[in-house]
All heavy atoms as an XYZ file, in Angstrom:
814
protein
N       5.707    -12.463    -14.817
C       4.656    -11.595    -14.330
C       3.360    -12.006    -15.017
O       3.331    -12.278    -16.203
C       4.946    -10.130    -14.614
C       3.788     -9.262    -14.130
S       3.864     -7.484    -14.397
C       5.455     -7.060    -13.837
N       2.303    -12.001    -14.224
C       0.981    -12.290    -14.740
C       0.135    -11.033    -14.605
O       0.022    -10.469    -13.519
C       0.353    -13.444    -13.961
C      -1.019    -13.908    -14.414
C      -0.974    -14.412    -15.859
C      -1.517    -15.015    -13.498
N      -0.425    -10.562    -15.724
C      -1.262     -9.360    -15.733
C      -2.714     -9.810    -15.868
O      -3.048    -10.592    -16.766
C      -0.893     -8.431    -16.911
C      -1.800     -7.208    -16.924
C       0.571     -8.022    -16.819
N      -3.560     -9.316    -14.947
C      -4.973     -9.709    -14.990
C      -5.849     -8.581    -14.472
O      -5.428     -7.779    -13.646
C      -5.194    -10.978    -14.184
C      -4.821    -10.858    -12.714
S      -4.930    -12.395    -11.796
C      -3.346    -13.079    -12.163
N      -7.049     -8.523    -14.985
C      -7.958     -7.478    -14.526
C      -8.733     -7.923    -13.299
O      -9.245     -7.101    -12.551
C      -8.924     -7.070    -15.638
O      -9.675     -8.181    -16.057
N      -8.801     -9.226    -13.056
C      -9.553     -9.756    -11.929
C      -8.768    -10.889    -11.304
O      -8.295    -11.786    -12.004
C     -10.911    -10.270    -12.432
C     -11.839    -10.890    -11.426
C     -12.293     -9.840    -10.412
C     -13.045    -11.480    -12.134
N      -8.606    -10.840    -10.001
C      -7.916    -11.915     -9.286
C      -8.967    -12.921     -8.855
O      -9.724    -12.693     -7.918
C      -7.172    -11.351     -8.088
N      -9.031    -14.046     -9.552
C     -10.052    -15.047     -9.278
C      -9.370    -16.378     -8.993
O      -8.488    -16.794     -9.732
C     -10.990    -15.179    -10.485
C     -12.110    -16.152    -10.257
C     -13.207    -15.807     -9.477
C     -12.056    -17.421    -10.803
C     -14.233    -16.704     -9.257
C     -13.076    -18.322    -10.593
C     -14.163    -17.963     -9.813
O     -15.168    -18.842     -9.584
N      -9.790    -17.020     -7.915
C      -9.211    -18.310     -7.570
C      -7.905    -18.148     -6.809
O      -7.564    -17.070     -6.336
N      -7.164    -19.235     -6.734
C      -5.911    -19.242     -5.979
C      -4.751    -18.901     -6.908
O      -3.998    -19.778     -7.333
C      -5.706    -20.608     -5.315
C      -4.494    -20.615     -4.413
O      -3.922    -19.573     -4.110
N      -4.101    -21.790     -3.981
N      -4.611    -17.624     -7.202
C      -3.578    -17.208     -8.159
C      -2.172    -17.463     -7.633
O      -1.239    -17.616     -8.407
C      -3.731    -15.726     -8.567
C      -3.522    -14.798     -7.372
C      -5.072    -15.496     -9.238
C      -3.408    -13.341     -7.733
N      -2.009    -17.524     -6.323
C      -0.664    -17.721     -5.768
C      -0.121    -19.114     -6.056
O       1.069    -19.355     -5.912
C      -0.639    -17.455     -4.254
O      -1.564    -18.333     -3.604
C      -0.986    -16.014     -3.954
N      -0.980    -20.044     -6.468
C      -0.511    -21.396     -6.791
C       0.154    -21.457     -8.165
O       0.736    -22.478     -8.523
C      -1.674    -22.387     -6.731
O      -2.603    -22.121     -7.763
N       0.091    -20.377     -8.922
C       0.730    -20.337    -10.236
C       2.229    -20.148    -10.041
O       2.711    -19.042     -9.816
C       0.133    -19.204    -11.069
C      -1.372    -19.290    -11.319
C      -1.889    -17.989    -11.919
C      -1.688    -20.471    -12.222
N       2.969    -21.242    -10.072
C       4.398    -21.209     -9.741
C       5.221    -20.363    -10.698
O       6.222    -19.777    -10.300
C       4.941    -22.640     -9.688
C       4.368    -23.415     -8.522
C       4.913    -24.818     -8.445
O       6.007    -25.070     -9.002
O       4.242    -25.659     -7.831
N       4.829    -20.286    -11.956
C       5.615    -19.536    -12.942
C       5.495    -18.025    -12.749
O       6.324    -17.273    -13.245
C       5.197    -19.916    -14.352
N       4.475    -17.579    -12.024
C       4.266    -16.140    -11.820
C       4.892    -15.719    -10.487
O       4.546    -16.249     -9.435
C       2.783    -15.817    -11.830
N       5.822    -14.782    -10.551
C       6.424    -14.268     -9.317
C       5.938    -12.852     -9.000
O       6.179    -12.336     -7.920
C       7.946    -14.301     -9.378
C       8.506    -13.568    -10.587
O       7.719    -13.127    -11.444
O       9.739    -13.449    -10.687
N       5.243    -12.236     -9.938
C       4.639    -10.913     -9.773
C       3.244    -10.957    -10.382
O       3.034    -11.612    -11.398
C       5.444     -9.834    -10.501
C       6.840     -9.693    -10.038
N       7.844    -10.557    -10.405
C       7.421     -8.791     -9.227
C       8.981    -10.182     -9.847
N       8.746     -9.108     -9.128
N       2.333    -10.244     -9.747
C       0.977    -10.147    -10.266
C       0.643     -8.683    -10.467
O       0.843     -7.872     -9.565
C      -0.031    -10.776     -9.302
C       0.222    -12.230     -9.057
C       0.949    -12.648     -7.961
C      -0.256    -13.182     -9.938
C       1.199    -13.985     -7.738
C      -0.008    -14.527     -9.724
C       0.718    -14.935     -8.620
N       0.149     -8.339    -11.631
C      -0.294     -6.988    -11.927
C      -1.802     -7.050    -12.095
O      -2.312     -7.670    -13.033
C       0.382     -6.488    -13.206
O       0.001     -5.162    -13.473
N      -2.516     -6.426    -11.136
C      -3.968     -6.599    -11.052
C      -4.652     -5.235    -11.011
O      -4.180     -4.312    -10.340
C      -4.332     -7.417     -9.797
C      -3.633     -8.781     -9.861
C      -5.837     -7.568     -9.653
C      -3.768     -9.600     -8.613
N      -5.792     -5.131    -11.664
C      -6.587     -3.909    -11.634
C      -6.947     -3.612    -10.181
O      -7.368     -4.488     -9.434
C      -7.842     -4.100    -12.497
C      -8.492     -2.806    -12.923
C      -9.383     -2.217    -11.847
O     -10.033     -2.984    -11.123
O      -9.404     -0.988    -11.723
N      -6.764     -2.368     -9.767
C      -6.812     -1.977     -8.353
C      -8.113     -2.336     -7.642
O      -8.083     -2.712     -6.469
C      -6.546     -0.475     -8.224
N      -9.243     -2.247     -8.299
C     -10.502     -2.515     -7.604
C     -10.678     -3.990     -7.246
O     -11.549     -4.333     -6.453
C     -11.721     -2.036     -8.431
O     -11.720     -2.716     -9.696
C     -11.679     -0.532     -8.628
N      -9.831     -4.860     -7.781
C      -9.878     -6.284     -7.444
C      -8.968     -6.639     -6.276
O      -8.940     -7.792     -5.848
C      -9.456     -7.127     -8.659
O     -10.391     -6.987     -9.696
N      -8.207     -5.679     -5.776
C      -7.216     -5.966     -4.741
C      -7.819     -5.798     -3.351
O      -8.437     -4.784     -3.048
C      -5.981     -5.063     -4.922
C      -5.328     -5.373     -6.276
C      -4.994     -5.252     -3.769
C      -4.178     -4.470     -6.627
N      -7.621     -6.822     -2.531
C      -8.076     -6.800     -1.139
C      -6.891     -7.062     -0.220
O      -5.838     -7.536     -0.660
C      -9.139     -7.888     -0.889
O      -8.515     -9.174     -1.083
C     -10.329     -7.731     -1.822
N      -7.070     -6.792      1.061
C      -5.989     -7.041      2.014
C      -5.676     -8.536      2.075
O      -4.516     -8.929      2.221
C      -6.332     -6.495      3.393
O      -7.494     -7.100      3.900
N      -6.696     -9.375      1.950
C      -6.468    -10.823      1.954
C      -5.613    -11.244      0.762
O      -4.692    -12.052      0.909
C      -7.811    -11.557      1.930
C      -7.626    -13.064      1.939
O      -6.992    -13.587      2.884
O      -8.105    -13.719      0.985
N      -5.896    -10.682     -0.398
C      -5.117    -11.014     -1.596
C      -3.661    -10.590     -1.424
O      -2.741    -11.361     -1.709
C      -5.719    -10.352     -2.836
C      -4.950    -10.562     -4.141
C      -4.877    -12.035     -4.507
C      -5.582     -9.747     -5.257
N      -3.440     -9.392     -0.932
C      -2.070     -8.903     -0.720
C      -1.344     -9.828      0.260
O      -0.197    -10.226      0.024
C      -2.065     -7.446     -0.206
C      -0.647     -6.998      0.132
C      -2.677     -6.510     -1.245
N      -2.001    -10.205      1.334
C      -1.384    -11.099      2.327
C      -1.019    -12.447      1.718
O       0.087    -12.957      1.947
C      -2.332    -11.324      3.508
O      -2.535    -10.138      4.213
N      -1.936    -13.021      0.938
C      -1.655    -14.325      0.310
C      -0.485    -14.238     -0.664
O       0.394    -15.111     -0.673
C      -2.891    -14.853     -0.407
C      -3.943    -15.389      0.555
C      -5.097    -16.060     -0.157
N      -5.884    -15.071     -0.874
C      -6.312    -15.192     -2.115
N      -6.038    -16.248     -2.831
N      -7.038    -14.238     -2.685
N      -0.454    -13.185     -1.469
C       0.633    -13.014     -2.443
C       1.963    -12.839     -1.714
O       2.966    -13.479     -2.053
C       0.339    -11.817     -3.387
C       1.567    -11.443     -4.191
C      -0.832    -12.143     -4.309
N       1.993    -12.009     -0.683
C       3.229    -11.768      0.059
C       3.691    -13.016      0.814
O       4.898    -13.263      0.916
C       3.058    -10.588      1.013
C       3.037     -9.271      0.310
N       2.636     -8.116      0.922
C       3.371     -8.917     -0.960
C       2.728     -7.109      0.072
N       3.165     -7.575     -1.085
N       2.747    -13.804      1.347
C       3.120    -15.046      2.044
C       3.855    -16.009      1.124
O       4.704    -16.781      1.568
C       1.868    -15.742      2.593
C       1.625    -15.514      4.041
C       0.613    -16.476      4.640
N      -0.604    -16.646      3.868
C      -1.699    -15.914      3.993
N      -1.751    -14.953      4.885
N      -2.756    -16.150      3.247
N       3.537    -15.941     -0.151
C       4.194    -16.808     -1.135
C       5.503    -16.208     -1.644
O       6.140    -16.762     -2.538
C       3.251    -17.083     -2.306
C       2.028    -17.887     -1.929
C       2.372    -19.287     -1.440
O       3.278    -19.909     -2.009
O       1.708    -19.758     -0.491
N       5.895    -15.040     -1.107
C       7.141    -14.400     -1.519
C       7.041    -13.745     -2.885
O       8.048    -13.548     -3.571
N       5.814    -13.383     -3.282
C       5.597    -12.776     -4.594
C       5.167    -11.326     -4.411
O       4.913    -10.873     -3.301
C       4.525    -13.569     -5.351
C       4.955    -15.023     -5.562
C       3.922    -15.851     -6.259
C       4.426    -17.276     -6.417
N       3.566    -18.056     -7.308
N       5.131    -10.571     -5.505
C       4.780     -9.158     -5.455
C       3.468     -8.889     -6.176
O       3.104     -9.618     -7.098
C       5.890     -8.305     -6.066
C       7.166     -8.339     -5.255
C       8.223     -7.389     -5.774
O       7.978     -6.646     -6.744
O       9.314     -7.386     -5.190
N       2.808     -7.808     -5.739
C       1.531     -7.430     -6.327
C       1.581     -5.964     -6.755
O       1.908     -5.103     -5.951
C       0.408     -7.652     -5.305
C      -0.981     -7.602     -5.900
C      -1.845     -8.667     -5.241
C      -1.592     -6.259     -5.713
N       1.265     -5.724     -8.017
C       1.235     -4.371     -8.573
C      -0.220     -3.995     -8.852
O      -0.983     -4.803     -9.378
C       2.026     -4.285     -9.871
C       3.453     -4.747     -9.773
C       4.113     -5.225    -10.889
C       4.160     -4.725     -8.576
C       5.437     -5.647    -10.820
C       5.473     -5.148     -8.493
C       6.102     -5.608     -9.616
O       7.402     -6.036     -9.540
N      -0.598     -2.783     -8.504
C      -1.969     -2.295     -8.697
C      -2.018     -1.328     -9.875
O      -1.201     -0.430     -9.968
C      -2.449     -1.584     -7.435
N      -2.998     -1.523    -10.776
C      -3.191     -0.623    -11.907
C      -4.662     -0.331    -12.057
O      -5.482     -1.083    -11.565
C      -2.600     -1.191    -13.208
C      -3.116     -2.529    -13.622
C      -2.614     -3.747    -13.294
C      -4.249     -2.799    -14.455
N      -3.348     -4.745    -13.851
C      -4.361     -4.198    -14.580
C      -5.188     -2.002    -15.112
C      -5.365     -4.823    -15.319
C      -6.191     -2.616    -15.851
C      -6.268     -4.014    -15.954
N      -5.071      0.600    -12.696
C      -4.587      1.935    -12.939
C      -5.123      2.800    -11.801
O      -6.320      2.985    -11.675
C      -5.078      2.458    -14.293
O      -4.631      1.595    -15.329
C      -4.659      3.873    -14.549
N      -4.227      3.296    -10.992
C      -4.562      3.988     -9.748
C      -4.363      5.483     -9.984
O      -3.239      5.967     -9.956
C      -3.672      3.467     -8.589
C      -4.110      4.042     -7.273
C      -3.677      1.942     -8.549
N      -5.469      6.207    -10.217
C      -5.357      7.599    -10.659
C      -5.987      8.636     -9.740
O      -5.979      9.816    -10.070
C      -5.965      7.755    -12.060
C      -5.090      7.140    -13.121
O      -3.877      7.119    -12.997
N      -5.712      6.624    -14.159
N      -6.558      8.222     -8.618
C      -7.122      9.207     -7.690
C      -6.373      9.142     -6.372
O      -5.791      8.115     -6.024
C      -8.621      8.946     -7.417
O      -8.755      7.713     -6.695
C      -9.427      8.907     -8.697
N      -6.404     10.240     -5.645
C      -5.708     10.285     -4.358
C      -6.282      9.232     -3.410
O      -5.540      8.560     -2.705
C      -5.804     11.685     -3.761
C      -4.847     11.890     -2.605
C      -4.732     13.349     -2.237
O      -5.723     14.057     -2.174
N      -3.521     13.793     -1.979
N      -7.581      9.066     -3.431
C      -8.231      8.071     -2.570
C      -7.752      6.658     -2.892
O      -7.423      5.875     -1.995
C      -9.746      8.160     -2.731
C     -10.516      7.160     -1.900
C     -12.012      7.234     -2.157
O     -12.509      8.255     -2.647
O     -12.680      6.235     -1.864
N      -7.699      6.328     -4.188
C      -7.265      4.978     -4.556
C      -5.776      4.770     -4.307
O      -5.350      3.677     -3.931
C      -7.624      4.662     -6.007
O      -7.004      5.548     -6.899
N      -4.974      5.813     -4.474
C      -3.543      5.712     -4.169
C      -3.354      5.433     -2.676
O      -2.602      4.536     -2.287
C      -2.794      6.990     -4.589
C      -2.785      7.126     -6.107
C      -1.365      6.999     -4.043
C      -2.370      8.489     -6.618
N      -4.067      6.173     -1.831
C      -3.982      5.956     -0.380
C      -4.413      4.543     -0.009
O      -3.799      3.889      0.835
C      -4.831      6.982      0.356
C      -4.221      8.348      0.399
C      -5.062      9.302      1.222
N      -4.480     10.624      1.215
C      -5.167     11.739      1.111
N      -6.497     11.712      1.031
N      -4.557     12.905      1.110
N      -5.480      4.083     -0.646
C      -5.968      2.732     -0.347
C      -4.922      1.686     -0.703
O      -4.670      0.755      0.067
C      -7.265      2.445     -1.105
C      -7.807      1.069     -0.813
C      -9.099      0.797     -1.531
C      -9.564     -0.622     -1.204
N     -10.734     -1.006     -1.960
N      -4.269      1.823     -1.840
C      -3.255      0.858     -2.254
C      -2.049      0.897     -1.312
O      -1.459     -0.143     -1.006
C      -2.826      1.101     -3.700
C      -3.907      0.809     -4.724
S      -4.538     -0.878     -4.685
C      -6.181     -0.620     -4.004
N      -1.710      2.089     -0.836
C      -0.617      2.211      0.135
C      -0.995      1.488      1.425
O      -0.205      0.742      1.988
C      -0.277      3.692      0.397
C       0.360      4.320     -0.854
C       0.651      3.836      1.607
C       0.481      5.827     -0.804
N      -2.227      1.705      1.889
C      -2.710      1.042      3.105
C      -2.743     -0.475      2.935
O      -2.467     -1.209      3.875
C      -4.104      1.540      3.472
C      -4.127      2.946      4.010
C      -5.550      3.471      4.217
O      -6.491      2.647      4.313
O      -5.707      4.701      4.275
N      -3.072     -0.942      1.739
C      -3.111     -2.374      1.483
C      -1.711     -2.976      1.341
O      -1.563     -4.188      1.318
C      -3.924     -2.669      0.215
C      -5.431     -2.459      0.339
C      -6.107     -2.644     -1.023
C      -6.033     -3.412      1.356
N      -0.708     -2.115      1.229
C       0.696     -2.540      1.146
C       1.041     -3.254     -0.164
O       1.781     -4.232     -0.173
C       1.052     -3.416      2.358
C       2.541     -3.511      2.569
O       3.280     -2.595      2.235
N       2.989     -4.624      3.107
N       0.486     -2.738     -1.274
C       0.881     -3.295     -2.572
C       2.345     -2.938     -2.825
O       2.888     -2.018     -2.224
C      -0.027     -2.789     -3.726
C      -1.468     -3.180     -3.499
C       0.113     -1.309     -3.948
N       2.964     -3.680     -3.717
C       4.389     -3.471     -3.972
C       4.681     -2.381     -4.987
O       5.788     -1.846     -5.014
C       5.017     -4.788     -4.435
C       4.919     -5.833     -3.341
O       5.614     -5.690     -2.336
O       4.115     -6.777     -3.504
N       3.699     -2.049     -5.814
C       3.913     -1.018     -6.816
C       2.556     -0.479     -7.262
O       1.576     -1.224     -7.298
C       4.666     -1.586     -8.015
C       5.321     -0.519     -8.849
O       4.983      0.656     -8.766
N       6.260     -0.924     -9.685
N       2.527      0.795     -7.584
C       1.320      1.446     -8.075
C       1.571      1.895     -9.503
O       2.547      2.592     -9.776
C       0.944      2.653     -7.188
C       0.543      2.172     -5.799
C      -0.151      3.482     -7.832
C       0.326      3.285     -4.793
N       0.683      1.496    -10.393
C       0.769      1.900    -11.788
C      -0.302      2.972    -12.004
O      -1.473      2.741    -11.716
C       0.557      0.693    -12.716
C       1.633     -0.366    -12.422
C       0.577      1.127    -14.185
C       1.333     -1.726    -12.984
N       0.126      4.141    -12.484
C      -0.773      5.287    -12.577
C      -0.523      6.084    -13.849
O       0.565      6.024    -14.425
C      -0.604      6.202    -11.337
O      -1.542      7.274    -11.399
C       0.801      6.758    -11.234
N      -1.538      6.847    -14.239
C      -1.394      7.803    -15.328
C      -1.060      9.191    -14.793
O      -0.804     10.109    -15.555
C      -2.694      7.900    -16.145
C      -3.016      6.616    -16.875
O      -2.081      5.962    -17.373
O      -4.204      6.251    -16.935
N      -1.107      9.348    -13.462
C      -0.906     10.645    -12.835
C       0.244     10.559    -11.829
O       0.035     10.493    -10.611
C      -2.199     11.100    -12.154
C      -2.177     12.557    -11.792
O      -1.120     13.160    -11.664
N      -3.343     13.134    -11.601
N       1.448     10.552    -12.348
C       2.633     10.366    -11.517
C       2.781     11.482    -10.494
O       3.130     11.227     -9.336
C       3.899     10.259    -12.400
C       3.796      9.001    -13.257
C       5.161     10.242    -11.556
C       4.826      8.904    -14.343
N       2.511     12.715    -10.869
C       2.671     13.826     -9.917
C       1.701     13.685     -8.750
O       2.072     13.945     -7.599
C       2.505     15.180    -10.605
O       1.233     15.295    -11.198
N       0.472     13.243     -8.989
C      -0.482     13.018     -7.896
C      -0.006     11.880     -6.999
O      -0.094     11.970     -5.771
C      -1.881     12.702     -8.438
C      -2.931     12.389     -7.374
C      -3.178     13.604     -6.475
C      -4.229     11.926     -8.025
N       0.505     10.822     -7.592
C       1.006      9.692     -6.802
C       2.165     10.132     -5.910
O       2.196      9.818     -4.720
C       1.430      8.551     -7.716
N       3.108     10.874     -6.475
C       4.247     11.367     -5.683
C       3.767     12.255     -4.545
O       4.225     12.129     -3.410
C       5.219     12.141     -6.572
C       6.061     11.284     -7.463
C       7.007     12.148     -8.287
C       7.905     11.336     -9.165
N       8.824     12.171     -9.942
N       2.846     13.157     -4.851
C       2.316     14.079     -3.841
C       1.621     13.302     -2.720
O       1.831     13.574     -1.536
C       1.339     15.052     -4.494
C       0.675     16.011     -3.539
C      -0.315     16.913     -4.272
C      -1.014     17.788     -3.261
N      -2.428     17.833     -3.439
N       0.811     12.331     -3.074
C       0.072     11.545     -2.088
C       1.021     10.737     -1.211
O       0.861     10.692      0.016
C      -0.930     10.607     -2.798
O      -1.790     11.404     -3.625
C      -1.757      9.829     -1.802
N       2.012     10.119     -1.812
C       2.995      9.341     -1.041
C       3.782     10.254     -0.122
O       3.988      9.952      1.053
C       3.926      8.559     -1.995
C       3.119      7.463     -2.707
C       5.118      7.980     -1.254
C       3.825      6.846     -3.884
N       4.209     11.410     -0.620
C       4.968     12.380      0.181
C       4.139     12.862      1.367
O       4.626     12.909      2.492
C       5.394     13.556     -0.692
C       6.157     14.614      0.055
C       7.493     14.416      0.406
C       5.555     15.810      0.421
C       8.200     15.378      1.107
C       6.253     16.787      1.116
C       7.572     16.564      1.453
O       8.261     17.513      2.149
N       2.868     13.197      1.123
C       1.995     13.660      2.202
C       1.817     12.570      3.253
O       1.812     12.845      4.444
C       0.634     14.081      1.653
C       0.654     15.386      0.914
C      -0.672     15.708      0.241
O      -1.612     14.876      0.289
O      -0.762     16.791     -0.362
N       1.668     11.335      2.813
C       1.510     10.220      3.743
C       2.728     10.030      4.613
O       2.618      9.806      5.823
N       3.911     10.131      4.023
C       5.143      9.982      4.803
C       5.287     11.115      5.793
O       5.698     10.915      6.931
C       6.357      9.919      3.878
C       6.460      8.616      3.145
C       7.701      8.563      2.300
C       7.790      7.217      1.610
N       8.994      7.078      0.833
N       4.969     12.329      5.373
C       5.079     13.469      6.281
C       4.076     13.377      7.415
O       4.384     13.718      8.549
C       4.909     14.790      5.531
C       6.168     15.172      4.793
O       7.243     14.717      5.129
N       6.034     15.993      3.788
N       2.862     12.929      7.134
C       1.876     12.839      8.208
C       2.294     11.774      9.207
O       2.068     11.928     10.402
C       0.484     12.562      7.653
O       0.414     11.289      7.068
N       2.934     10.676      8.747
C       3.455      9.672      9.677
C       4.535     10.276     10.560
O       4.570     10.032     11.766
C       4.038      8.476      8.919
C       2.975      7.565      8.349
O       1.800      7.713      8.729
O       3.331      6.708      7.527
N       5.412     11.055      9.964
C       6.482     11.689     10.727
C       5.909     12.653     11.754
O       6.321     12.670     12.914
C       7.432     12.430      9.779
C       8.627     13.139     10.415
C       9.520     12.132     11.141
C       9.416     13.875      9.359
N       4.925     13.430     11.351
C       4.295     14.381     12.267
C       3.599     13.635     13.401
O       3.718     14.006     14.574
C       3.310     15.296     11.507
C       4.105     16.241     10.592
C       2.427     16.081     12.466
C       3.260     16.997      9.593
N       2.885     12.541     13.077
C       2.217     11.756     14.114
C       3.213     11.158     15.102
O       2.968     11.144     16.311
C       1.363     10.649     13.496
C       0.119     11.193     12.837
O      -0.395     12.235     13.218
N      -0.383     10.484     11.846
N       4.339     10.670     14.614
C       5.372     10.130     15.506
C       5.932     11.230     16.404
O       6.176     11.015     17.595
C       6.499      9.484     14.691
C       6.098      8.186     14.060
C       7.219      7.617     13.205
C       6.777      6.370     12.491
N       7.813      5.816     11.620
N       6.131     12.416     15.852
C       6.655     13.542     16.619
C       5.662     13.947     17.709
O       6.046     14.192     18.846
C       6.950     14.711     15.676
C       7.585     15.897     16.353
C       8.879     15.822     16.860
C       6.891     17.090     16.488
C       9.465     16.907     17.480
C       7.466     18.181     17.103
C       8.758     18.079     17.605
O       9.326     19.163     18.230
N       4.392     13.988     17.371
C       3.361     14.348     18.362
C       3.329     13.318     19.483
O       3.262     13.678     20.668
C       1.977     14.480     17.681
C       1.953     15.742     16.805
C       0.845     14.509     18.711
C       0.737     15.851     15.914
N       3.411     12.035     19.157
C       3.410     10.989     20.184
C       4.632     11.112     21.083
O       4.546     10.918     22.295
C       3.338      9.611     19.536
C       1.963      9.315     18.976
C       1.905      7.961     18.327
C       0.515      7.762     17.731
N       0.365      6.504     17.086
N       5.774     11.440     20.505
C       6.987     11.640     21.293
C       6.804     12.795     22.265
O       7.122     12.686     23.455
C       8.185     11.904     20.375
C       9.495     12.293     21.081
C      10.011     11.133     21.918
C      10.524     12.730     20.066
N       6.262     13.899     21.781
C       6.017     15.049     22.648
C       5.020     14.706     23.756
O       5.207     15.113     24.918
C       5.503     16.241     21.833
C       6.509     16.892     20.888
C       5.825     17.964     20.053
C       7.686     17.476     21.654
N       4.000     13.952     23.426
C       3.026     13.549     24.436
C       3.690     12.714     25.525
O       3.432     12.919     26.718
C       1.879     12.748     23.803
C       0.938     13.593     22.992
C      -0.094     12.766     22.248
O       0.063     11.521     22.109
O      -1.078     13.374     21.784
N       4.557     11.785     25.134
C       5.269     10.956     26.136
C       6.140     11.820     27.017
O       6.195     11.637     28.234
C       6.098      9.872     25.435
C       5.286      8.723     24.932
C       6.170      7.521     24.600
N       7.267      7.857     23.717
C       7.305      7.621     22.421
N       6.274      7.032     21.845
N       8.346      7.950     21.686
N       6.845     12.762     26.410
C       7.737     13.642     27.192
C       6.926     14.463     28.190
O       7.266     14.525     29.371
C       8.538     14.570     26.250
C       9.559     13.746     25.439
C       9.230     15.680     27.044
C      10.219     14.508     24.315
N       5.840     15.057     27.725
C       5.054     15.920     28.611
C       4.280     15.094     29.642
O       4.042     15.574     30.754
C       4.117     16.815     27.808
C       4.856     17.928     27.117
C       4.954     17.972     25.737
C       5.494     18.931     27.860
C       5.653     18.985     25.104
C       6.201     19.948     27.219
C       6.272     19.981     25.841
N       3.896     13.879     29.321
C       3.212     13.020     30.295
C       4.169     12.670     31.438
O       3.778     12.648     32.586
C       2.676     11.757     29.631
C       1.542     12.020     28.664
S       0.122     12.717     29.485
C      -0.812     11.249     29.735
N       5.435     12.395     31.088
C       6.432     12.085     32.116
C       6.635     13.270     33.028
O       6.740     13.129     34.241
C       7.758     11.664     31.473
C       7.749     10.296     30.874
C       9.109      9.973     30.271
C       9.090      8.632     29.599
N      10.364      8.304     28.951
N       6.723     14.467     32.434
C       6.952     15.672     33.224
C       5.758     15.982     34.125
O       5.928     16.397     35.261
C       7.234     16.869     32.303
C       8.573     16.815     31.642
C       8.832     17.986     30.714
O       8.001     18.905     30.636
O       9.886     17.970     30.047
N       4.544     15.751     33.658
C       3.374     16.060     34.462
C       3.174     15.023     35.578
O       2.563     15.317     36.599
C       2.114     16.143     33.600
O       1.807     14.869     33.068
N       3.702     13.818     35.394
C       3.599     12.789     36.421
C       4.689     12.907     37.475
O       4.627     12.265     38.515
C       3.647     11.395     35.789
C       2.400     11.071     35.000
O       1.340     11.596     35.276
N       2.538     10.215     34.007
N       5.686     13.732     37.223
C       6.802     13.884     38.165
C       6.470     14.814     39.288
O       5.639     15.610     39.310
C       8.042     14.406     37.427
O       8.421     13.486     36.450
């Protein structure tokens, strides 16, 4: 594992590193994609606000390092539930659209 505060250059070319632990504000979607394409993992630190936790989830990082575990759990739980609710609403819309077109 390579721990760094700033992802600079082509870090994925470092063959000895199979995981990267990077300060969250340095993480971009391009960086996550490059790391994942190489079959490696990316950990984000220190992610302590709901906004930053959501952003890291959206960026698809492999792990979130935080000082506020209860906030992270709550944010992840809310995100999963909202996805479930959105899927349920779309299902209901499809059902009712079929019925109204009949």
